[in-house]
N, C-alpha and C positions, 0 to 999 in steps of 0.2 A: 806279595803275590798270592792270589786266591788259590785255594786247593779244595778238595772235596770235604775236608774237615771243616773248612770255613762255611761251606754250603750247609752241612749238617747242623752246625751251630746256629746259623741264621734261620734255617727252617724251624728248628726246635724253639727258638725264641719267638718266631712268628706264630707258631701253633700255641704258644703259651699266652698269646694276646698282644705281642709286640707288632711293630710295623713290618710290612713285607718287602719294603724297598730293597734292603740289603740282599735278601734271598733272591729277588729277581735279578739284581745286578750281578751277583756271583754266578747264578745259573747261566746267564748269558755269556759271561766272561770265560767260563771253563771250556766248553759249554757242557751242560748236563742234558742228557737225552732220556734217561730212565731212572726210576727210583724203586728200590726193593724195600717194601714196608715190613719190618720185623717187630715182633713183640719186645725183644730185649737184647741185651749185650751178648748173651751166650749164643743166640741164634746168629747174630752178626759175626761172632768169632768163627762159627762153623762154616758159614757161607764164604767168608774171606779165606779160610783155610782151604776149602775145596777149590776155590778159584785159583789160589796160588799153586795147588797141586797140579792143576790143569794148565799152568803156564799163562794164566790170565791176570791182567791188571785192570780190575773193574773200574777204578777211578779214571785211569787213562782212557778207557772206553766210553767215558761219560756216564757211568752207572754209579749211582749213589746207594750204598747199603746203609739203611737208616733205621736204627733201633728207636722205637717210639716210647718205650717205658710203659708198655701195656697195650693189649689188643683193643681196649675200649677207646683208645685215641685214634684208631685207624680212620674213622669217619672224618675227623678234623683234618688229618694229614691228606686224605684223599681229596677233600674239597680244595685245599690250598695248592696241591701239586698236580692234580689231574686237569682235564680239559677246561673246567671252570676256573682254574687258577693259573698255574704256570704252563699248562699244556704238555706235561711230561707223560711218558708212558709209565704206567704203574703195574707192579706185580708184588708178590709177597709170599710169606710162609707163615702158617699159623698152626696152633694146636686144634684138635678136633672140637674141643669145648668152645673155642673162640670163632669157629667157622661163621656163625651167624653175624658177628660184628663185621667180618671181612666182606661177606656176601652183601650185606646192607650198604656198607661203605663203597664198595666197588660199583654197585648198582647206582647209588646216588651220585657217584662221580661222573656218570654219563660216559665212561670210557668206551671207546669203540669196540674193544675186545677185552673186557675185564677178565682177568685170570689170576688166580693165586693157587698156592699148593698147600695141602692140608696133611699134617702128620697124624698118624693113627691115635696117639695119645699126646705126645709132644716130641720134639726133636731128640731129646735125650733118650727117650724110649726107643725111637727108631734106630739110633746109633748103637745102643746097648744090644738090641736084638740082632743087628747086623754083625756085631763083633763077637757076641756070645759071652757068657759069664766067665769062662776060663780066661779068655783074652782080656776081658775087662779087669779081672783081678791082677793079671800081669802088668797092665798099664797103671793100676792104682799103686802097685808095689814100686814100679819104676819111678813114679812121681812122688814117692816118699809118704804115701797116705795109707799104707796097709795097716799100721797100728790103729789109726783113726777108724778105718773101716771095721776092723775086728771089734773094737770097742762099741761101735754103732750097732753091729750085728748082735751083740749081747743084750741089747735093750729088749724088754718084754714085748714091746709093740711090733718088733720085727719077727717074732716067732711065728712060723707057719706061712710067712710070705714067700713067694717065689723069689729066686735069686735075682731075676730081672727087676722085680719091684723093689727089692732091697737096694740094689745098686742105683736105681733111678732116684730113690729117696735120699740116699747117701750124698749124691751130687748136690742136693739142695740144702745140706745141713750147715754149710759154712759160706759166708759171704765171699763171692768171687770164685768159688769152686766150679760152678756151672760154666762160667765164662772160660776159665782155664781149660776145663775138660772139653768144652766145645771145640777148641782147636786140637787138643791131644787126640780125641777120639776120631776126628776126621782124618788126621794125619796117619792114623794107624789102620784105616780101612783098606781092605783089598779093593782095588779099582772096580771090580765087578760086584762089590757088595754095598755100594753107596745107596742109601735109602732112596726110594723112588721120588718122594717129594723134594728132597734136596737136589737130586740129580735132575729132575724135571725143571726146577727153578733155574739152575745154572745153564741148562741146555736152552731154555727159552730166552735167555738174555743175548 
């Protein structure tokens, strides 16, 4: 039986140059009504965690949360999934530095109401600012990473950097850490402190 994971796999294969028949078939069978285009897996973990906190099952609502493996792929995915392709509603979340890729892709997709949400630096930066450095250190300790953080902070390159910058860089120093903390940080947020881009994205769906 098809599920949203099957659709994600079919679309990813299609975007890589494969045929689109399976993606069309699965999209119709589920059915899929909207796709959230995200840069990577850590963003997907955060979006899914916030949806769960709000009692929502995005897959059951026909919404596919799709990490693309990089913002530069957004044009290809928008062409395949938007009005010129499967005719699905598109939205997304990106870093400020990648805004231009999303703006170009959403414009080229001819979407009736193109809209995506932009993080000031990136989503990790938004989440760290919302939580604060003290709470972040508590979470790092709870996840068993405090020793690794203290070792990282002793590096010469980290001297003179603000705590927020250090913590943001730390999350990217080990494979899988950003993905793991994407969920952890969202689950620790005060409901009134959800970063505006992330809150806007979920509210728009």
